[in-house]
Kinemage of the C-alpha trace (Angstrom):
@kinemage 1
@onewidth
@group {chain A} dominant
@subgroup {mainchain}
@vectorlist {calphas} color= white
{ca met a 1} P -15.761 11.134 26.809
{ca thr a 2} L -13.613 12.177 23.496
{ca ala a 3} L -12.690 8.456 22.154
{ca pro a 4} L -8.522 8.603 21.764
{ca leu a 5} L -7.688 9.665 18.142
{ca ala a 6} L -4.259 8.139 18.183
{ca lys a 7} L -2.828 5.040 19.552
{ca arg a 8} L 0.815 4.300 21.028
{ca phe a 9} L 3.021 1.564 19.500
{ca glu a 10} L 3.890 -0.890 22.129
{ca arg a 11} L 6.221 -2.675 20.516
{ca cys a 12} L 8.296 -2.530 17.051
{ca pro a 13} L 5.677 -2.971 14.127
{ca leu a 14} L 9.026 -5.181 12.694
{ca cys a 15} L 10.743 -6.439 15.351
{ca ala a 16} L 8.644 -6.594 18.180
{ca ala a 17} L 11.241 -4.856 20.138
{ca pro a 18} L 10.042 -2.785 23.154
{ca val a 19} L 10.167 1.079 22.032
{ca glu a 20} L 11.668 1.751 24.994
{ca gln a 21} L 14.736 -0.096 23.418
{ca gly a 22} L 14.282 2.676 20.964
{ca glu a 23} L 14.664 6.309 20.556
{ca pro a 24} L 12.976 9.172 19.120
{ca tyr a 25} L 14.261 10.132 15.526
{ca lys a 26} L 12.114 13.062 14.056
{ca val a 27} L 9.455 15.250 14.642
{ca ala a 28} L 8.025 17.107 11.685
{ca thr a 29} L 5.125 19.757 11.238
{ca cys a 30} L 1.672 18.311 9.189
{ca thr a 31} L -0.281 20.968 9.305
{ca ala a 32} L 0.411 21.860 5.722
{ca his a 33} L -0.706 18.528 4.629
{ca pro a 34} L -3.939 18.663 2.492
{ca leu a 35} L -5.682 16.396 4.177
{ca tyr a 36} L -4.994 17.605 7.726
{ca asn a 37} L -7.614 18.263 10.003
{ca pro a 38} L -7.523 20.412 13.412
{ca ala a 39} L -8.873 18.185 14.932
{ca leu a 40} L -5.406 16.102 14.924
{ca pro a 41} L -2.276 16.867 15.970
{ca ala a 42} L -0.149 19.192 14.905
{ca thr a 43} L 3.454 17.149 14.240
{ca leu a 44} L 4.457 13.450 14.005
{ca arg a 45} L 6.693 11.974 15.693
{ca trp a 46} L 9.353 9.016 14.268
{ca gln a 47} L 11.149 6.796 15.970
{ca arg a 48} L 14.341 4.005 15.098
{ca cys a 49} L 13.525 0.803 17.151
{ca gly a 50} L 16.949 -0.321 18.582
{ca glu a 51} L 17.101 -3.879 17.378
{ca cys a 52} L 16.245 -3.890 14.752
{ca gly a 53} L 16.885 0.144 13.360
{ca his a 54} L 12.646 -0.029 11.485
{ca ile a 55} L 11.731 4.113 11.436
{ca phe a 56} L 8.174 4.611 12.214
{ca thr a 57} L 5.997 6.633 13.925
{ca glu a 58} L 5.225 7.301 17.653
{ca ser a 59} L 1.749 6.731 17.324
{ca tyr a 60} L -1.021 4.918 15.008
{ca trp a 61} L -4.690 6.172 14.333
{ca ser a 62} L -7.165 4.957 16.806
{ca asp a 63} L -10.909 4.167 14.999
{ca ala a 64} L -11.892 8.026 16.254
{ca gly a 65} L -8.940 9.244 13.989
{ca glu a 66} L -9.401 7.576 11.248
{ca arg a 67} L -12.956 9.054 10.710
{ca val a 68} L -11.613 12.335 10.519
{ca leu a 69} L -8.791 11.383 8.642
{ca phe a 70} L -11.032 9.791 6.363
{ca ala a 71} L -13.787 11.655 6.027
{ca ser a 72} L -13.126 13.476 2.713
{ca ala a 73} L -10.890 12.678 -0.308
{ca leu a 74} L -8.193 13.997 -1.595
{ca pro a 75} L -8.624 14.724 -6.222
{ca trp a 76} L -6.134 12.237 -6.911
{ca gln a 77} L -7.773 9.663 -4.152
{ca thr a 78} L -10.649 9.187 -6.485
{ca pro a 79} L -11.279 8.315 -10.028
{ca asp a 80} L -11.152 11.503 -12.314
{ca thr a 81} L -11.674 11.760 -15.837
{ca thr a 82} L -8.897 14.335 -16.112
{ca gln a 83} L -6.252 12.108 -15.344
{ca ser a 84} L -7.438 8.744 -16.607
{ca glu a 85} L -5.454 7.812 -19.866
{ca arg a 86} L -2.738 9.685 -18.417
{ca leu a 87} L -2.734 6.809 -15.707
{ca arg a 88} L -4.185 4.117 -17.778
{ca asn a 89} L -0.439 4.715 -19.689
{ca leu a 90} L 1.250 5.606 -16.432
{ca trp a 91} L -0.248 1.558 -14.938
{ca ala a 92} L -0.129 -0.358 -18.223
{ca pro a 93} L 3.005 -0.620 -17.808
{ca thr a 94} L 3.506 -2.326 -14.952
{ca val a 95} L 0.255 -4.897 -15.438
{ca thr a 96} L 1.745 -5.853 -18.645
{ca ala a 97} L 5.000 -6.812 -15.951
{ca val a 98} L 2.610 -8.332 -13.812
{ca ala a 99} L 0.692 -10.682 -16.053
{ca glu a 100} L 3.974 -11.688 -17.410
{ca arg a 101} L 5.092 -12.975 -14.718
{ca leu a 102} L 2.031 -15.335 -13.999
{ca cys a 103} L 2.070 -16.566 -17.319
{ca ala a 104} L 5.173 -18.223 -15.585
{ca thr a 105} L 2.917 -20.505 -13.415
{ca arg a 106} L -0.393 -19.896 -15.587
{ca gly a 107} L 0.472 -19.832 -19.064
{ca arg a 108} L 0.046 -17.122 -21.677
{ca glu a 109} L -3.362 -18.699 -22.033
{ca asn a 110} L -4.652 -18.353 -18.985
{ca val a 111} L -3.412 -14.551 -18.648
{ca phe a 112} L -4.419 -12.890 -22.015
{ca gly a 113} L -6.609 -15.072 -23.638
{ca thr a 114} L -9.680 -15.705 -20.454
{ca ile a 115} L -12.618 -14.877 -20.478
{ca gly a 116} L -15.728 -14.457 -18.313
{ca asp a 117} L -15.704 -16.071 -15.188
{ca lys a 118} L -12.309 -18.134 -16.278
{ca arg a 119} L -10.448 -14.686 -15.297
{ca pro a 120} L -7.780 -14.390 -13.307
{ca arg a 121} L -8.261 -12.373 -10.376
{ca trp a 122} L -6.614 -9.748 -9.439
{ca leu a 123} L -7.372 -7.265 -5.826
{ca asp a 124} L -5.904 -3.951 -5.471
{ca val a 125} L -5.419 -3.064 -1.453
{ca gly a 126} L -6.302 0.368 -1.026
{ca phe a 127} L -7.009 1.676 -5.005
{ca gly a 128} L -7.703 5.534 -4.438
{ca asn a 129} L -8.168 6.266 -8.326
{ca gly a 130} L -9.037 3.005 -9.028
{ca ala a 131} L -6.323 3.151 -11.985
{ca leu a 132} L -4.718 0.099 -11.929
{ca val a 133} L -8.134 -1.669 -11.218
{ca met a 134} L -9.377 -0.050 -14.489
{ca ala a 135} L -5.922 -0.855 -16.404
{ca ala a 136} L -6.169 -4.851 -14.879
{ca asp a 137} L -9.961 -5.248 -15.755
{ca glu a 138} L -8.509 -3.734 -19.606
{ca phe a 139} L -5.893 -6.671 -19.505
{ca gly a 140} L -8.351 -9.143 -18.909
{ca phe a 141} L -8.103 -9.757 -14.727
{ca asp a 142} L -11.586 -10.455 -12.652
{ca ala a 143} L -10.368 -6.864 -10.715
{ca thr a 144} L -11.396 -5.920 -7.508
{ca gly a 145} L -10.156 -3.053 -5.661
{ca ile a 146} L -10.886 -1.954 -1.969
{ca asp a 147} L -10.379 1.513 -0.143
{ca val a 148} L -11.551 2.447 2.977
{ca arg a 149} L -12.702 6.334 1.833
{ca ser a 150} L -16.243 5.435 0.835
{ca glu a 151} L -16.272 8.164 -2.329
{ca pro a 152} L -13.900 6.350 -4.621
{ca val a 153} L -16.119 3.151 -4.213
{ca glu a 154} L -19.189 4.813 -4.974
{ca arg a 155} L -17.514 6.148 -7.910
{ca met a 156} L -15.656 2.866 -9.265
{ca gln a 157} L -18.814 1.000 -9.167
{ca ala a 158} L -21.008 3.299 -9.955
{ca leu a 159} L -18.313 2.885 -13.894
{ca gly a 160} L -19.205 -0.574 -13.408
{ca tyr a 161} L -15.823 -1.826 -10.875
{ca ala a 162} L -15.836 -3.904 -8.855
{ca gly a 163} L -14.644 -1.889 -5.323
{ca ile a 164} L -15.351 -2.452 -1.902
{ca cys a 165} L -15.050 -0.499 1.209
{ca ala a 166} L -13.448 -1.551 4.186
{ca arg a 167} L -10.549 -1.985 5.961
{ca phe a 168} L -7.903 -4.842 4.351
{ca asp a 169} L -7.770 -6.632 7.933
{ca lys a 170} L -11.796 -6.771 8.367
{ca val a 171} L -12.768 -7.600 4.087
{ca glu a 172} L -13.675 -11.241 3.696
{ca leu a 173} L -13.068 -12.714 0.236
{ca asp a 174} L -15.434 -15.204 -1.567
{ca gly a 175} L -12.558 -17.996 -3.079
{ca ser a 176} L -7.985 -16.889 -3.208
{ca val a 177} L -7.188 -14.479 -5.790
{ca asp a 178} L -3.865 -14.241 -8.597
{ca val a 179} L -2.723 -11.436 -7.865
{ca leu a 180} L -2.334 -8.794 -4.984
{ca ser a 181} L -1.598 -5.322 -4.831
{ca met a 182} L -0.667 -3.028 -2.661
{ca ala a 183} L 0.125 0.067 -4.507
{ca asp a 184} L 1.522 2.659 -1.906
{ca ala a 185} L -0.706 0.428 0.901
{ca leu a 186} L 1.616 -1.037 3.016
{ca glu a 187} L 2.997 1.341 4.631
{ca his a 188} L -0.163 3.012 5.892
{ca met a 189} L -0.921 0.183 7.789
{ca pro a 190} L -0.384 -0.385 11.495
{ca asp a 191} L 1.009 -4.698 11.134
{ca pro a 192} L 2.288 -5.177 8.207
{ca his a 193} L 2.647 -8.475 9.260
{ca ala a 194} L -1.441 -9.421 9.915
{ca ala a 195} L -1.150 -7.411 5.933
{ca leu a 196} L 1.099 -9.927 4.639
{ca glu a 197} L -0.029 -12.620 6.396
{ca lys a 198} L -3.339 -12.121 5.271
{ca ser a 199} L -1.784 -11.398 1.500
{ca arg a 200} L -0.496 -14.572 1.461
{ca ala a 201} L -3.725 -16.339 2.649
{ca leu a 202} L -5.469 -15.185 -0.077
{ca leu a 203} L -3.110 -15.631 -2.650
{ca tyr a 204} L -3.851 -18.938 -4.714
{ca gly a 205} L -0.632 -21.457 -4.749
{ca glu a 206} L 2.749 -19.692 -6.597
{ca gly a 207} L 0.173 -16.516 -6.920
{ca leu a 208} L 2.007 -12.899 -6.989
{ca leu a 209} L 2.361 -9.839 -4.500
{ca tyr a 210} L 2.805 -6.593 -5.885
{ca ile a 211} L 3.902 -3.854 -3.520
{ca ser a 212} L 5.194 -0.459 -4.046
{ca cys a 213} L 5.902 2.270 -1.938
{ca pro a 214} L 8.989 5.250 -0.046
{ca asn a 215} L 12.265 4.014 -0.361
{ca ser a 216} L 14.729 5.613 2.546
{ca glu a 217} L 17.823 4.195 0.565
{ca thr a 218} L 17.645 5.603 -2.380
{ca ser a 219} L 19.951 8.573 -3.473
{ca thr a 220} L 16.861 10.711 -3.673
{ca trp a 221} L 16.081 9.839 -0.017
{ca arg a 222} L 19.747 10.797 0.977
{ca leu a 223} L 19.752 14.209 -0.442
{ca trp a 224} L 16.338 15.215 1.183
{ca glu a 225} L 18.421 14.368 4.384
{ca ala a 226} L 20.586 16.595 3.768
{ca ala a 227} L 18.903 19.331 2.477
{ca gly a 228} L 16.059 18.532 5.090
{ca thr a 229} L 13.163 18.316 2.467
{ca asn a 230} L 11.873 15.346 2.904
{ca pro a 231} L 8.163 15.163 2.445
{ca tyr a 232} L 7.740 11.830 3.989
{ca trp a 233} L 8.092 12.828 7.599
{ca gly a 234} L 4.854 14.896 7.731
{ca glu a 235} L 2.866 12.394 5.647
{ca leu a 236} L -0.796 12.344 8.032
{ca glu a 237} L -1.246 8.819 6.033
{ca his a 238} L 2.011 6.877 6.384
{ca tyr a 239} L 3.427 4.465 10.046
{ca his a 240} L 6.204 3.700 8.276
{ca asn a 241} L 9.599 4.446 6.497
{ca phe a 242} L 10.478 1.071 4.679
{ca ser a 243} L 13.562 0.367 3.070
{ca arg a 244} L 14.567 -2.288 0.135
{ca ser a 245} L 16.913 -4.195 2.617
{ca ser a 246} L 14.039 -4.120 4.965
{ca leu a 247} L 10.978 -4.906 2.965
{ca leu a 248} L 12.839 -8.025 1.364
{ca ala a 249} L 13.536 -9.460 4.602
{ca leu a 250} L 9.876 -8.998 5.693
{ca leu a 251} L 8.363 -10.903 2.186
{ca asp a 252} L 10.686 -13.428 2.779
{ca arg a 253} L 9.918 -13.735 6.565
{ca his a 254} L 6.189 -14.318 5.467
{ca gly a 255} L 6.558 -16.867 1.971
{ca phe a 256} L 7.404 -14.998 -0.804
{ca gly a 257} L 10.349 -14.305 -3.350
{ca val a 258} L 11.392 -11.546 -4.961
{ca val a 259} L 11.496 -11.443 -8.666
{ca his a 260} L 11.414 -8.302 -9.705
{ca tyr a 261} L 12.388 -4.791 -8.230
{ca gly a 262} L 11.960 -1.720 -10.140
{ca val a 263} L 11.726 2.232 -9.506
{ca ser a 264} L 8.294 3.456 -9.330
{ca ala a 265} L 7.105 6.359 -11.730
{ca arg a 266} L 4.083 7.154 -9.127
{ca tyr a 267} L 5.788 9.086 -6.660
{ca tyr a 268} L 9.183 10.568 -5.595
{ca ser a 269} L 12.005 8.006 -4.200
{ca cys a 270} L 9.260 5.134 -4.427
{ca met a 271} L 9.993 1.321 -5.359
{ca glu a 272} L 8.334 -1.255 -6.084
{ca ile a 273} L 8.681 -5.097 -5.950
{ca thr a 274} L 7.145 -8.462 -7.403
{ca ala a 275} L 6.723 -11.210 -5.271
{ca arg a 276} L 5.312 -14.861 -5.662
{ca lys a 277} L 3.490 -16.766 -3.010
{ca arg a 278} L 6.206 -19.896 -2.382
{ca cys a 279} L 4.448 -23.168 -1.901
């Protein structure tokens, strides 16, 4: 018997209200997605929670579905010399900003001036092309990346960077980290509560969590919706469309205090948030 490629959400991933209390919201064709495989469904069905208003997919990929979806990686999801310097300059301001905020509790010499095994630890979840890990390493962090695709991990390891091939919910680390980043990753995870609980458990006292993801409260999003051109409805790897309001409430619930909000330059209609773990 063939294993199902997807599993239905029984409850809202944010507030746990039964899905029956919500309503269908959108149906989008996903066959034009560059990772589309004919073994996968041709459409994505989105629904809105009747209790909290969160918008999420009807189903999430099973282990069998993930094997189909993650069997290959796109060019921009792996380390590549053709984009390395552009990405280095793109990520440098983010690493600088996070490092400066870490200085508030660690002291500047303990952030920028450390070497060897005294370097602050940075864990990047879903590292893709590895540019954030590489930039953090350059700034002096002991940086490690996690990704579910084997190809990016193998390329990172061949370059001398630390990479782990695993799902975030399955990975085990030796000790805590000072910074944990989810750059365009949280919307890929079926259970955001579990992801944030694990993040909190892994972070050292007053450690920093960096998150970037699409924001459904931007002017760009509204213009897309008015024109019927929103590309995120057909995004095969996404399960959630967060807003700034819903993400801030989620972080607060899990013991994180937001210390910065900004606009991400990497993708359209994206936000980036840095939050500090409350002790």
